[in-house]
N, C-alpha and C positions, 0 to 999 in steps of 0.2 A: 534682606531687611524684613522684619516682622510687621505684619499688619495689625498686631495687637495694640490697642490704644495704651498710651503711657499715662499712668495715674500719678499725679503729684503726691508726694508724701503727705499723709493725713487727709488726702482728698477722697471723695466718693467716686467709684468707677462710673463712667457714663452709662446710662441705661438707654439702649436703643428703643425708640418708640414703635416697636413691632405692632402694638395694639391698634394703631391708627387704621390699619387695613381691615380689621375685623368689623363685621357689619351687624352682629347681633349683641346688643348691649342692654342692660337694665341698670337702674340706679335705685338704691334704697337710702333713706335718710335715717341717721341714728343720732340721738342726743347724748352727750357725755357732760352733763351739767356739773360744773364745779361747785355750785351752791346746793346740791342735793346728792349726798353720798349714796343713798339707796338707788336713785335713778342712774347714777354713774355706774354702779355695780351692775345693774340690769342691762344697761347699754353695752358695757364691756363684755358681759356674758354673751349677749346676742351676737356681737361682732366676732367673738371667739368661735361660736358655732358656725357663723357664716364663713369664716376663714377655713375651718375644717371642711365644710361642705364644698368650698371651692377647690380644696386639695383633692377631695374624693372624686370630683367630677371633672377634673382637668379644666378648671375655670380660672381665668385671670381675674384677680381682685386688685383694684386700685382705689385711691381715695382722694378727696378734696375737702378742704374746710368749706362747709356750706355757708354758715353764718357764724362768725366768731363771737358775736354778741350773745347768741343763743346756744353756744357750744354745740352747734350742729355740724355733722360730718356727712358728706355724700360718699357712699360706697358704691363703686362702679364694678360691674361684673361683665365679662366678655366670654362667650361660650365657643368652644371648639367644634361643637356639633349640636344639632337640635335634640339629640338623645341626651347629651350631657346637660343641656339647658332644662329639659323636662325633669331630669333626676335632681338637679340643683333645686328647682322650684318645689319638687315633691319633698325633699329634705327640709327645705325652708318651712313648709307648711306642716311638717310632721312634729314640730317642736313648739311648745308654748312660748319659748324665749324668742323665737324668730318668726312665728306665724304672722302673716299680715294680710290685709285686705287687698284685693286686686288693684284698687285705685292707688295704693301706696307703692306699687311697683311701677316706676317711671322709666322713661327712655331719656338718656342724657343727650344734651345738645353736643354737636361736634366740638364746640369750644371747651366743654367740660371734659370730653375725652382727651383733647389735646393737652389740657392743663393737669390731668390726673397724674398721680405719682404712686409708687409702691406704698402700701399702707404704713410701713415702718418709717417712712419719711414724713407722714402726715399726722398719724395718731400720736397723742401724748405718750411719753415714754412709759409711765406707769400702766397705762391702758395696754400698750403693746406687749409689755411683759405678761400681763394676765391673758390677753388674747392668745399669745403663743402657748401658754400653759394649757389653756382650755382646748385649743386645736390639737396640741400634741396628745393630750389624753384621749380625745375622740378619734383622731386619725391614726394614732399609733396603737390604739387598743385592739386592732385586729378583728373587730366585730363588724359585721355588715349592717347591724341595726344600731340606730342611734337611740339612746335612752333619753 
């Protein structure tokens, strides 16, 4: 008998919460305002870069809806090593779209980590499509430098 979980037709496969054991986390807040198209594009671009940086540095990226009234999303990052964390933070600061002040880089509560989901389950569908395109262009470009 196989130990592979059975997925009901049309259902989502279960995602084991491997990230609960990881101890080094940060959280960044991003707004995807429905009432401000320009701000939504800026936020989507920033998330796309963050997603690419997470792929480049073997970093887990999860998300939560932070404040639905404000269209705020919490983006959680967990690092496989201190070196990868340092590189992720360097990449983050290297780009005007993602650069942030030190006080904006927060540590999530254990309850936030517990509730976090893969970004495709949390972000709006239109945003996720654009995030994927941005990340694919950056990560798949074969360049070691980010423009």
